[in-house]
C-alpha positions in Angstrom: -28.7 -14.6 62.9 -27.8 -12.3 60.0 -27.2 -13.4 56.4 -23.4 -13.4 56.7 -23.5 -15.6 59.8 -25.9 -18.0 58.1 -23.7 -18.1 55.0 -20.6 -19.0 57.0 -22.5 -21.6 59.0 -23.8 -23.2 55.8 -20.3 -23.2 54.3 -19.3 -25.0 57.4 -21.8 -27.8 56.7 -24.8 -26.6 58.8 -27.8 -27.5 56.7 -30.2 -25.9 59.1 -28.4 -22.6 58.3 -29.3 -23.1 54.7 -33.0 -23.6 55.6 -32.9 -20.4 57.6 -31.0 -18.6 54.9 -33.2 -19.5 51.9 -36.2 -17.3 52.8 -33.9 -14.4 53.6 -32.0 -14.4 50.3 -34.6 -15.9 47.9 -36.8 -12.7 47.9 -33.8 -10.5 47.1 -32.7 -12.8 44.3 -36.2 -12.8 42.9 -36.4 -9.0 43.1 -33.1 -8.8 41.1 -34.3 -11.4 38.6 -37.6 -9.5 38.1 -35.6 -6.4 37.3 -33.6 -8.3 34.6 -36.7 -10.0 33.2 -38.7 -6.8 33.0 -36.4 -5.6 30.3 -36.4 -8.9 28.4 -38.2 -9.1 25.1 -41.9 -10.0 25.1 -42.5 -13.7 24.5 -39.4 -14.7 26.4 -40.0 -18.1 27.8 -37.8 -17.7 30.9 -39.5 -16.1 33.9 -37.9 -14.5 36.9 -38.9 -17.4 39.1 -37.2 -19.8 36.7 -34.1 -17.7 36.7 -33.9 -17.6 40.5 -34.6 -21.3 40.8 -31.9 -22.2 38.4 -29.4 -19.8 40.0 -30.3 -21.0 43.5 -29.9 -24.6 42.5 -26.4 -23.8 41.3 -25.6 -21.9 44.5 -26.8 -24.8 46.7 -24.9 -27.3 44.6 -21.7 -25.3 44.8 -19.0 -27.0 46.8 -16.2 -25.5 48.8 -17.4 -22.0 48.7 -16.3 -19.9 51.6 -18.8 -17.1 51.8 -17.2 -13.9 53.0 -20.3 -11.8 53.5 -23.8 -11.0 52.1 -22.3 -9.0 49.2 -20.1 -11.9 48.2 -23.1 -14.2 48.0 -25.0 -11.8 45.8 -21.9 -11.3 43.7 -21.7 -15.0 43.0 -25.4 -15.0 42.4 -25.0 -12.2 39.8 -22.4 -14.3 38.0 -24.7 -17.3 37.9 -27.7 -15.3 36.7 -25.6 -13.6 34.0 -24.4 -17.0 32.7 -28.0 -18.4 32.7 -29.3 -15.3 30.9 -26.5 -15.2 28.3 -26.7 -19.0 27.7 -30.5 -18.7 27.1 -29.9 -15.7 24.8 -27.3 -17.5 22.8 -29.6 -20.5 22.5 -32.4 -18.3 21.2 -30.0 -16.7 18.8 -28.7 -20.0 17.6 -32.3 -21.2 17.0 -33.0 -18.2 14.8 -29.8 -18.4 12.8 -30.5 -14.8 11.9 -27.4 -13.1 10.7 -25.2 -10.6 12.5 -26.1 -8.8 15.7 -28.5 -5.9 15.0 -27.5 -2.3 15.7 -27.9 -1.6 19.4 -29.3 1.8 20.3 -28.4 2.8 23.8 -28.8 5.9 25.9 -25.9 7.4 27.9 -25.7 4.4 30.2 -26.3 0.7 30.2 -28.5 1.1 33.3 -31.7 1.6 31.3 -30.7 -0.7 28.5 -33.4 -3.0 27.2 -31.8 -6.4 27.8 -32.9 -8.5 24.9 -31.3 -11.6 23.5 -29.1 -10.0 21.0 -28.2 -7.1 23.2 -27.5 -9.6 26.1 -25.1 -11.5 23.8 -23.5 -8.2 22.7 -23.1 -7.1 26.2 -21.6 -10.4 27.3 -19.1 -10.3 24.3 -18.2 -6.7 25.2 -17.7 -7.6 28.8 -15.4 -10.5 27.8 -13.4 -8.1 25.6 -13.2 -5.6 28.5 -12.1 -8.4 30.9 -9.1 -9.2 28.7 -7.5 -5.9 29.3 -9.2 -4.7 32.5 -10.7 -7.5 34.5 -11.5 -5.2 37.4 -13.7 -2.9 35.4 -15.5 -5.9 33.9 -16.1 -7.3 37.4 -17.5 -3.9 38.5 -20.0 -3.9 35.7 -21.0 -7.5 36.4 -21.6 -6.8 40.1 -23.4 -3.5 39.5 -25.5 -4.3 36.4 -26.1 -8.0 36.8 -25.8 -8.3 40.5 -27.6 -5.1 41.4 -25.0 -4.3 44.0 -24.5 -0.7 45.2 -21.2 1.0 44.8 -20.6 0.4 48.5 -21.4 -3.3 48.2 -19.2 -3.6 45.1 -16.4 -1.9 46.9 -16.7 -4.4 49.8 -16.7 -7.4 47.4 -13.7 -6.2 45.5 -11.8 -4.7 48.5 -11.6 -1.3 46.9 -12.7 2.2 47.8 -16.1 3.4 46.8 -14.7 6.3 44.7 -12.6 3.8 42.8 -15.6 1.7 42.1 -17.6 4.7 40.8 -14.7 5.8 38.6 -14.3 2.2 37.1 -18.1 2.0 36.7 -18.2 5.3 34.7 -15.2 4.3 32.5 -16.4 0.8 31.9 -19.9 1.9 30.9 -18.5 4.3 28.3 -16.1 1.7 27.0 -18.9 -0.9 26.7 -21.3 1.4 24.9 -18.6 2.3 22.4 -17.7 -1.4 21.9 -21.3 -2.5 21.5 -22.0 0.3 19.0 -18.8 -0.6 17.0 -19.8 -4.3 17.0 -23.3 -3.4 15.8 -21.8 -1.5 12.8 -19.6 -4.4 11.7 
């Protein structure tokens, strides 16, 4: 049975489907988490496995979720991992009590951005600001950057065309970079 079928069976209360689903999605979640954590600052106490375990526990504990398809599952996973990473970054920043956010140096895109505590918080703040006036573009960034979804998968989740996703992705990245740089100068 494919992932989508197992997700729907699990949502319908079939616990055996969850047991079959876990090894199929856990590896992919771990791969995505490793990608995030590879860019984290050295000495970060959170490991990719801990991030996956925390996100997976939240996913398993979620009630009344009607999974549409594989991409929907990974989109929700991306939201959870983003929240966990940002909460951890905010906690580290609060522990340090170290002044304003430092200047963020970024290249043309956020794709290769070193995701460190302060930058993670800055990105989250910028995404929240973007979401206030263009929620769709913020969602595209969340799914592509945090979720690791392709443009095609993102289009499927958001029920949009792939060219629209690519256009939103390009505009959102430019806006976020400008916003983060402006925030760093304040």
